[in-house]
C-alpha positions as CSV (number, residue, x, y, z in Angstrom):
1,P,4.7,51.1,13.7
2,A,4.2,50.8,9.9
3,Q,5.7,47.3,9.9
4,R,3.3,46.3,12.7
5,E,0.3,47.6,10.8
6,L,1.5,45.7,7.7
7,I,1.7,42.5,9.8
8,R,-1.7,43.1,11.3
9,K,-3.3,43.7,7.9
10,R,-1.6,40.6,6.5
11,R,-2.9,38.5,9.4
12,Q,-6.4,40.0,8.9
13,F,-6.3,39.2,5.2
14,E,-5.1,35.6,5.8
15,E,-8.0,35.1,8.3
16,E,-10.5,36.5,5.9
17,L,-9.1,34.3,3.1
18,Q,-9.3,31.2,5.3
19,A,-12.9,32.1,6.3
20,R,-13.9,32.4,2.6
21,R,-12.1,29.2,1.7
22,M,-14.0,27.3,4.5
23,E,-17.3,28.8,3.3
24,G,-16.6,27.7,-0.2
25,L,-15.7,24.2,1.0
26,R,-19.0,24.1,3.0
27,E,-20.9,25.1,-0.1
28,I,-19.3,22.4,-2.1
29,D,-20.0,19.8,0.6
30,R,-23.7,20.9,0.7
31,N,-24.0,20.6,-3.1
32,V,-22.3,17.1,-3.2
33,S,-24.5,15.9,-0.3
34,R,-27.6,17.2,-2.1
35,V,-26.7,15.5,-5.4
36,I,-25.9,12.2,-3.6
37,R,-29.2,12.3,-1.7
38,D,-31.2,13.1,-4.8
39,L,-29.4,10.3,-6.7
40,A,-30.0,7.8,-3.9
41,E,-33.7,8.6,-3.8
42,R,-34.1,8.5,-7.6
43,E,-32.2,5.2,-7.9
44,G,-33.6,3.6,-4.8
45,F,-30.3,3.2,-2.9
46,D,-30.6,2.1,0.7
47,L,-27.1,3.0,1.7
48,I,-24.3,5.2,0.5
49,L,-20.9,5.1,2.2
50,S,-18.3,7.8,1.9
51,E,-15.2,6.1,3.2
52,G,-14.0,3.3,5.4
53,V,-15.0,0.4,3.0
54,L,-12.4,-2.4,2.8
55,Y,-13.9,-3.8,-0.4
56,A,-16.8,-3.0,-2.7
57,S,-17.6,-4.1,-6.2
58,Q,-16.9,-1.5,-8.9
59,R,-20.5,-1.6,-10.0
60,M,-21.5,-0.2,-6.6
61,D,-19.3,2.9,-7.0
62,I,-21.4,5.9,-7.9
63,T,-18.6,8.4,-7.8
64,A,-18.5,9.0,-11.5
65,R,-22.3,9.5,-11.6
66,V,-22.2,12.0,-8.8
67,I,-19.4,14.0,-10.5
68,Q,-21.4,13.9,-13.8
69,E,-24.5,15.4,-12.0
70,L,-22.4,18.0,-10.2
71,Q,-20.9,19.1,-13.6
72,G,-24.3,19.2,-15.1
73,K,-25.6,21.5,-12.3
74,A,-22.5,23.8,-12.7
75,R,-23.4,24.7,-16.2
């Protein structure tokens, strides 16, 4: 009885933790997408790829710029 209640509460806690983690990740994804979209519009980019590229020139990689803008918004 007490052990079952403890197991139930643990499971409930883990589910709540997972839900909060997922919401946090969704919020991060929304922020990153917004920064990328704003950067693309401001810089006049026609296309931004997230993965699946076999080769791209380093000068086309905007990862550092996106990170810099995200860090600026976090302050």
